[in-house]
N, C-alpha and C positions, 0 to 999 in steps of 0.2 A: 450542653452538647450531647446529642444522642444519635444512635444508629438504629435504623429500622429497615426491615425487609418488606417490600411491597411489589407492585406491578403496575404497568400501564397498558392500556389497550388502544390500538390505533390501526389504521389501514396499513397493510404491509405485505411483504413477501418473505417466506421462509426459504432458507437455503436447502437444496437437495443434497444428496450424497456427493462427496468430492469426486473429481476425475481420478480414476484409479491408476492412470499411466504416469510414470515419473517424467517430469519435464526437466530436461538437463540444463545445467549451468552453461552459459556462453563461454567458449574458449577464451574470449577476450575478457580480461578483468576490468576493462574500462569501456565506458560509453564513448562514442565518437564525438567528443566535445571539442570546441575550439577556444583557444585563448585569443580574444579580440582586443586585448589591452589591459590585462591584469597587472597590478603592481608586483614587483619581484617577490615580496613576502606573501602575496596571495596565490602564487603558483604552487607552493608546497602542498602536496596532497590533492591537487586538482585532478579530478576524474578517477582517483584511486578507488578500487573495489566498488565500482558502480555497475559492472556488468551484471546481466540478469542471472539470478539464481533463486530457487525456491525449495529444493530438496533440503532436508528430508520431508518437508511438508508437501502435500498434494494441492493441485489447483482447485479452487472453489468457483466453478463456472456453471453451476447448475441452479438457475433461477429464472424467473419470468418477470413480466410486468403486470401480472394478473393479481392485483391487490385485493385482500380481504381482511376483515378484522382479525388481528393477532394480538396475543398477550405476551408481553416481554417482562421478565423479572427485573426489578430495580432494587437498589440499595441506597437508602437516603441517609445522609449525614447532615445534621442541622443544628444551629443554635438559635437564639432569639432574633437574629437578623437575617441570616442566609440559610437557604436550603439547597444542598447539592444532591443531585440525583444521578446515580451511576448505573451503567448497564453491564453487570458482571459476565453475561453471556457473550458480550461483543467487545472484547478487548478492554474491559473496565472503562469504556468511554464515559466521560462526564457528559451526560445528556442535557442537563439543565443546571443552571446556577441562578436561583431566584432570590431577589432582594425583597424580603417581607415588608420592610419599612416603606420602600418606594412602590411596592406592588409592581415590580418590574423584572422581567427576564433579562439577564445580563448577556446571555449567549444567543447564537442563532439556534433555535430549536426546530428541527424538521418535523412537521406534523405527520409525515408518512415515513415508513421504513422501506426504502427501495434500494436494493443492491444494484451496483453498476460496476463496469469493468475498469477500475482505476487503481486497484491495489496490486502488490506483487503477486498475490495468489488469485487475482481477478476481482473478487467481490469486495465492495466497499460501499459505505453510505455516508452522506454528508450530515454535518451538524455537530454541535458540542465541542468537546476537547478530546483529541485523540493523542495517544502516547506511543510514538513511533520509535521502536528499538530494533537494532540488529543490522539491517541492510537498507540500502538506498530504495526509497519508495514507501508507500503505505504498508505498515508492518505485517509480517507473517501472522501476527496474533490479533489483527484488527477484528476478525470475526470468530474469535476463539474465547472459550471460558477462561477466566482467571480465578484463582483461589481468592477468597475474601474472608478475613477474620476480623473480629472486634477485639481491639486491644484496650487495656485499661491501665491508667497510671494514676494511682492514688484516687481511684473512683472516677476519673475523667476518661471518657471513651474516645478513641479515634479509630479510623478505618484503614485497614491494610489490604492491598491487593498484591499478589505475587504469582510468578510462574517460572518455569524452566524453559528458556528459549533454545530450541534444539539445533538450529542452523549454526549459530555462533557459540552454542553451548555455554551460555551464561545465565545467571539468575537475575530476574528483574523484580524489584520490590518498590511499591509506591505507597507511602503512608500519607493519609489525608487528615488534617486537623482543622477544626473550627473551634477555636478557643472562645471561651465565654466573652461576649461583648465584641468579638472580632467582626470587622466589616469586610474581611477578605478570607478566601479559602487558601489554606497553606498546603502545598504538596511537597513532600520530601522524597526524592527519587534516588534509588540506589541500584547500581549495576555491579554484580559480583562476578569476576572471572576467576573461577577456582582451578582453571587449567594451568599447567606448567609451561604454557607458551602464550605469546602475545596473540591477540585476536583483533582483526579489523572491526571497528564499531561505528555505530550510527545512532544519533538521538535527535529527534525534533518533536517538540510539543506543538501540535496543530490546533489552533483556536479559531473556531468558526463564529463570526459575529454578523449581525444584520448589516446589510449593505444599503445605506441610504445615500441620497444624491449628494449631500454635502459632508459626508464622513471624511475625516482626514487622519492619516497615519503618521505618527511621530515616534522618534526613538532617540537614543543617547548620542548619536553622531549623524552627520550629514553624508559621511563617506559610505558608499554602497557598491556592491557588485550587482550588475543588472544584465539581462539578456538583450543582446543587440537585436533590434527588430528585423533587420534584413536576414538574420539567420533563421527566422521563423517561416519565411515565405519562399522557400525554394523546394526543388524536388527532393533533395536529400534531407532537408529539415534538420541539419546539424546545429544544435544550439551553440551560439558564440557568447562568451561572457566577457564583460569589460568593467573597468572601474569608472565610477562616476560620482558626482556630488549632488546631493539633494538641494532643492527640489526639482531642478530643471535637468532632466536626463535626455540623452540623445534619443532614447526610445520613444519619447513623446514630442520631440522637435519643438522644444521651448514651452510646452504646457506643463503646469505644476503636477509632478508625479506623486505628490503626497496625497492627492485626492484620487482614490481608485476609480471613481466614475469618470475620470478623464481618459481612461484607457479604452480605446476602441478595438482592442484585441486582448487575448488572455496573456497575462504577463506576471512577472514577479521581480522583486529585488531584495537584496540581503544587506542589512545594516552591519557594517564592520566595526562594531563597538569596541572601544578600548577595554582592557580588563580592569575596570574600576567600578566600584559599587554604585557610583552616581550615573553610570552609563548603561548598565545592564537592565533595560526596561523597554517596553513598547506600549503605545497607547492608540486607541481608536477614539477620536474626538467627534462628537455628534452635534448637530445643529441646535439641539435643545439644551446644550451645555453639559450633558453627561459625558464622562470620559471613562471608557473601560480601559483598565491598565493591567499589565502583568509585569512583575518585577522578580528578579532572581539574584542568587549569589553570583559571584564574579565568574566562576568557571563556565556557566551557561551564558555566554556573552553575546552570541550572534542572534540577530533577529531577521525576520522576513515578512514581506507583504505579498500575498497572492490574491489576484482577482480574475474572474472569468472574462471580464470586458463587457462593453456595452453593445458589441456587434451582434449580429444575428446568431452566430454559432455559440457565443458565450451565453446569450439569453436562453438559447435552447438547452445548453448543459444545465443551467440552474433550474429550469423547469423540469427537465428530464430526471434530475435527482430529487425533485420534490413535487410540487404542483405548479400550475400556471401562475398563481398569484402569491405563492409563499416561498419561492426558491431563492430570493436574492440574499446572497451572503458573500462575505470575503473572509480571508484568513490572515491572522497575524500568527507568527510562529517563533519559536525559540530553539536554538540548536547549539551543539558543542563544537561545530566546525564552521568555517567561514561561509559555506553554502551547503546545500544538500548534495552537491556533487564533489565535495571535498571530504576525503577520508581522514579518520584519526584512529589511533591504535590504543586499545586497552592492554596494558602490559600483563605479563604472566603474574597470576595471583593478585592482580590489582583490583581494588574496589574504587569506584567513582561515585560521588553523590553530589546533589545540589538541591537547593530549596527554591521553589517558586511560590509566589502569591498572586491571587487573582481577585480583583475588586473593582469598585467604581468610585470616581471622584466627581466633583461638580465644579464647573467654571461658569459662574453667572455672567461674567463679562465677555465670555467667548474669546478670550485672549489667544486661543489656538488658531484663530482665523487670520492672524497677521503674518509678518515676516517669519519665514521658516525657523530661523535660529532663535528668535525671540519667543516664538510660539512653543518651541521645544523646551526652552529653559523654563518658561512659565508653567508648562504642563508638568515638567519634572517637579517643580516646587509644590504643585498641588498633590502629586503622588507622594512626595516626601512628607507632606503633612499627614497623609493617611498611614504611611509606614516608612519610617526613616531608615537610613542605612544601618544605624545602630540597632534598631529594632529587628531588622531582617537578620543581622548577624546573631542576635539573641535567639530568634526563632530557629535559625539553622542549628545553632548549638543545642538547643532544647530538643529539636527533632532528631538530631544525630544521637543524642543520649538515649532516645527511645527506640532507635532503629533496630537494636538487638533484643528488644523486649519480646519474650516468647508468648504466644497465644495459641491455644488449641480450640478456641471458640469459633469454629468454622461455620460460616453462614452461606458459603457457596464454594463448590469444588471446581478445580480446574482439570487439567488432563492427568493421565496416569504416567506421563513420561518422567516427572520428577520422582515419583515413587520407584520407577524402574531404575533410575540412576542411584537412588538410595540403596537398592538391593545390590547394584554393581559395586558401588564404592560410597559408603555412608560419609566418609571424610570430605567428599566433594560438596556435600549439601550444607549450606549455611545452617548452623545448629538451631537457630530460632525460627526457621521456616518448617512447617509441617506438611509432609506429602504422604497422606495415609495410604496404606496398602490396599484399602478397599477401592481406591480410584483406578487400580490396574484393570484394564479392559481388553477387548478383542485385539486392539491395535498392538498392545504390549505382550499379548499371550505367547506368541511364538518366540519372542526375544527372551522372555522370562524362562521359557522352557530350555532355550539354548544355554542360558546362563547356568541353570541348575542341572541340566542333563547332558550338555555337550552336543546336542543336535537341534536343528531348526525344524520344528514340526509345523507343517501347514498342509492343507489339501492341495497336492500338486495338480489335481484335475481342474482346479480353479484357474482362471486366465491371468490372475495377478494375486500377489500377497496382500495382506491387510495394510502393511506399512513398510517403510524403507529406513535405513540408517546410513548416516554419513560419518559418524564418529569412528576414527581408526581403531579404537579399542573394541568396538563391536564387530568391525570388519575382521579384526584379528581372531576373534572368537569364532566367526563364521569360517575362516580359513582352517581352523583347527577342528571344526565340527565333524561329526560322524553322519554320513549319508549312506543309505543302503541300496538305493536304486539309482539308475542313470538320471531319471527325472529329478530326484531329490538333489543329486550332486549338481545337476545343471542349474537348478533354481538357486542353490547356494552360490554358484559362480556368477549368476546374473546379479544377485544382490551385492556380491563383492565388487563386481564390475561397475555397478551404479555408484557405489561409494567411492571407488577409485576415480571415476570421472569427476565427481563432485569435489574431490580433494586435489584436482589438477593433474592427476596422473593419467593423461589421455591415452597414451600409447599402451600402457598397462591395461587400461580399461578395455580397449579394443581386443587385445590379446586374450584377456580373460573371457570376454563375451564370445570370441571364436571358440575357445575351449568349451564353453557352455553349449554352443550349437553343435559341437561334435558329439556331445552326449545326448542332446535332445533338442530338435528344432522346434521348440515351443513358440507359440505366437508372440509371447512376451520377449523372448530372446531375439527373435527375428526383428521385432519392432524396435527394440532398443539398439540393435546393431544398425538398423536403418537410420535412427536419429543420430547416432555417432557419425555415420558417414555423411549425413546432411550437414552436421556442424563442421565437418572437414571440407565441405564444398563438393562432395562427390554425389551430386543429385541423381544422376542416372542409376548408379549402383544402389543408392539409398532407396529409390523407387522399386527396384527389383526385390530387395529384401522385404519391403512393405507389401508388395504383391504376394510374396510367399506367406507372409503373416496372415493376410486377409484370406488366402486360399485355405488355410488351416481350419477356417470356420465353416467351410462348405456353404457359404451364402447366409449363414446365421450369425452375423457379427454380434458379440455379446455386449458391446458398449459403443455409443456414438463416437467416442474418442478415436477408435481405430479408423472409422470412416473419415473423420475430419482430417486426420494426419495423412491418410492415403491421398485424399483430394488435394491437400496442400502440396504434397510432393509431386503429384502429377501436374499441378499448375506450375510448379517451379521447373518442370521439364517441358513446359508448353505443350502438354499432351491433352489438349482441350476436348477432343473427341473421346478419349479414354475417360476423362473426368465426367463428361455428360453421360456416357454409357453406364458408368459406375453409379452415378446418381439415379439414373432410371431403374437400375437393378435393386436399389435399396428398398427395404420395407417402408411402408407409408409413414410409420412413426419417425424414422430417421429423416425422411424427406421434409419433415416439418421443423427439424432442429435448426435453430438460428445460425449457429456457427457453420453448419454445413451449407445452408442457403446463402450466407454471405460469401463463402468461398466460391460456390458454384456460379455466382453472378459474373465473375470474370470470364468464365468459359461461355456462359450464356451470351455475353456481349460479343465474343469472338465468333460464335456460331449463329448470331442473329436470332436468338430465341426471345423475340420481342414480347410476346405474351407473358412469359415467365418473368421477365424483368419488370414489366408494368405492375405485376402483382407485388413484387418486392418493394418497389419504390413507394407503394401506398401503405406499407407496414410501419409499425413502430418496433424497432429491435431493442431488446434488453441488453445485449452483450457487446454493443459498439465500444471499442477501446478508446480511451482518451488519446487524442492525437492521430487516430486512424481515419483518414479521409477517403479511403478506397471506394466506399459506396457513393460518395459525392462525386468522385472522379469518374466512376462508371456511369453515373447518371448524366454527367455533362457530355461524355463521349457518346452515349446512347442518343441524346437529343441531337447532337451534331451529325451522327450517322443517319438518323431519320431525315434530317434536313437535306443532306447530300443525296439521299435516295429520292426525295421529293423534287429536287432540281435536276436530277439525272447526271450530276458530275461532282467530282471531288473539289473541295475548296483548296486554294493555295495556302501555304503554311501561315502567312500573315493573316489572311482572311479567316482561316480556321481558328487561330489563336484569339482573334477579336471576337468571333462568334461565340466561342466557348466561354470567354471571360464575361460575356453579357448574359449568359444563361442564369436564370434564377432557380436555385435549388429548393425543392420542397422542404418546409420547416422540419418535418418529421425525420429527415435523414441528414440535416445540415448540422454537423458537430465540429465545424472548423474552428480551430483555436485562433486563427489569424486569417482575416479576409477583408 
């Protein structure tokens, strides 16, 4: 077993600087989900802590679709049978798991690197295995660097990735082993909560695999939670969850749901496996007899299947994330809670760990094609031959014994936030994890100065600070800090207010922001107050504050985000003429920005700016959000309005609905999950 540092070159897109404006947590801690028939035991934790949040992280929404050759750093862990290739700059993603004996790739490997708007912080890419920690959605860290070290136990090397996750303020550690002669990769995951309070937590391992016509998904139970199809196709699109039994789910009206290619819409279901070592597994069984499997210790008991569907919108998403002929993939996943919208809690000072293995088995008789229950049992037997329950328990015990092994052989560095926490309180840091002081950078600079000198030093002439904090300890330091000018005092209050909002102290946050504005009506303070008011449903007042923020720049807006948010607020107030006039006043650079153009399309429709809309309908946008059909809806309305103009009269409601339903949407803008 050895670890090497290398690189790969492929066509791709690099991320630009993050959006500098803080995007605030939703006041609702829960998504608007519906219980459409869950069992009583499945209701516990349903929808808990699923509301949007991203701070203290910033949004990563600065990218295009203009691909060029790029070089990405890789770290390779291999033995004589398998080669695992990781991307330390992108969430420690396992990019490839290659079987040297079969000369076969076991995962779906995306031949291009194309960010798209699917993660909590926006940017995400498909392929490989992603390690999702912290909060509902593709993790805060999916496009971030992880620390990587080479560990050695009696001369045998293994690979460790780790980081400090700032939103939930926990430490994530992932140790990867390829034992000599092993036909599977072993991952030992550990999450440390060093806080003196419980924290809502989330974990899902997302495994992308090739989607072939006859691939079948099996797991340790036939009992699942699935999304009711009628909840996907309404104006509100509120997902409804229900209990079902594989393989014939209501969502497919009698068609076998264990075959992902039977889905004519994007969908998912979650296996409710018992907490038994013979049940905590999932497999993708292929027509050539190969079975990709993952198996885990008992606490990682739940499994999921996700597919984009065979419909037009699903095919478009797969191509959009890759290329026309290489984008077919599905996902099998493993989590610590019944579904991704079920919360669980990591208690004060608690550490949770589990072990997963990933490998391939062979079924020459293709027994997985038969009755679901028999196929599942036979598939499990094949997996058990590769790694038995007893062996997995031994692996877990061995990995656990090595989890505290110290190593300072750093081969890739993560962020400076762990080092900053080490300066604040060394006792919080797991003693075997190394966060070198040389990783402290510009983002941490002002906070380090605050800690050492009692004042927050930054250039108040800038329109925004380098970073934000949500940890109450840092907010307390800010409250006690020394500021000598009204502008400095105001910025301190803005930072405190942001942190108060993110900790659920909404009224206090507004009061603090009002105090900041009394000292200095800075664009940032005005904009933040506007967003608070918007979250409270006070759209008119929110727009007034945003107008004042924009006016501070005297026509020279320093970042597109200010323009985007102004336009969004004006739209929410149905101020379409104001939206269009503002757009016309923008510098040509901002007129090309996708997020601005996509927002403007609504006003263009209302104002009948047909030439503008025709140009947009012909484009390929990089930042379309998963589940956002607004451009599709605008296109259909546009075609209908042109038709009504051509016949010189309005259609009645029934005729209009039928006409709109028959409109064929251009492929480049059709991202519907259900159609």
